[in-house]
C-alpha positions in Angstrom: 43.8 243.7 88.0 47.2 243.0 89.3 50.2 244.9 87.8 53.3 243.0 86.8 56.2 244.7 88.5 59.4 243.2 90.0 62.1 244.3 92.4 64.0 247.3 91.0 61.3 248.6 88.7 60.4 252.2 88.6 56.7 252.7 89.2 54.2 255.6 89.6 51.5 255.7 92.2 48.0 255.6 90.8 46.1 256.3 94.1 46.4 257.9 97.4 48.2 261.1 98.6 51.3 260.1 96.7 49.4 259.8 93.4 51.7 260.6 90.4 54.9 260.2 92.4 57.6 257.9 91.2 59.0 255.1 93.4 61.4 252.1 93.2 60.0 248.7 94.1 62.1 247.3 97.0 60.1 244.1 97.6 57.2 242.4 95.9 54.7 240.0 97.5 51.5 238.6 96.4 49.1 241.5 96.1 51.5 244.1 97.6 54.7 246.0 96.8 57.0 247.9 99.1 58.2 251.2 97.6 60.8 253.9 98.4 61.7 257.2 96.8 64.6 258.1 99.1 62.8 261.3 100.2 59.4 260.9 101.8 59.6 257.1 101.8 63.1 255.9 102.8 64.7 252.5 102.7 64.2 251.9 106.4 60.4 252.5 106.2 59.1 251.7 102.7 55.5 252.3 101.7 53.3 249.1 101.5 50.9 249.6 98.6 48.5 247.3 96.7 49.8 246.2 93.3 46.7 247.6 91.6 47.6 251.1 93.0 50.8 251.4 91.0 51.7 251.3 87.3 55.0 250.9 85.5 56.8 254.2 84.8 55.6 255.4 81.3 59.0 255.5 79.6 60.3 253.7 76.6 63.2 251.4 77.3 64.2 250.0 80.6 63.4 251.6 83.9 65.1 249.3 86.3 67.5 249.8 89.2 69.9 247.3 90.6 69.3 247.0 94.3 72.8 246.3 95.7 73.8 245.7 99.3 75.2 249.2 100.0 72.3 251.1 98.5 71.3 254.3 100.3 68.4 256.8 100.0 70.6 259.3 98.0 71.2 256.6 95.3 67.5 256.1 94.9 66.8 259.9 94.7 69.5 260.3 92.0 68.3 257.4 89.9 64.7 258.5 90.0 65.8 262.1 89.2 67.8 260.9 86.2 65.0 258.7 84.8 62.3 261.4 85.2 64.5 264.3 84.0 65.1 262.4 80.7 61.4 262.5 80.1 61.0 266.2 80.7 63.5 267.2 78.1 
């Protein structure tokens, strides 16, 4: 059961210590994705996770982030906070 996610998508971990935590997909390979949240998992050391262990963020509309050249960890934290805060209100 492979999950269809692409680079820039916001996903939620389904398994492991980070279960329920939102991440941004930095890179996608066959069977694996590389994730960062700008806090525990930074851009310089992303989390390698099996595709079956993540699910797309459960929000209506688009949950994508453009990954530009000058992207930093603070940008990822702000984007995740903005997307998740909209759901809590």
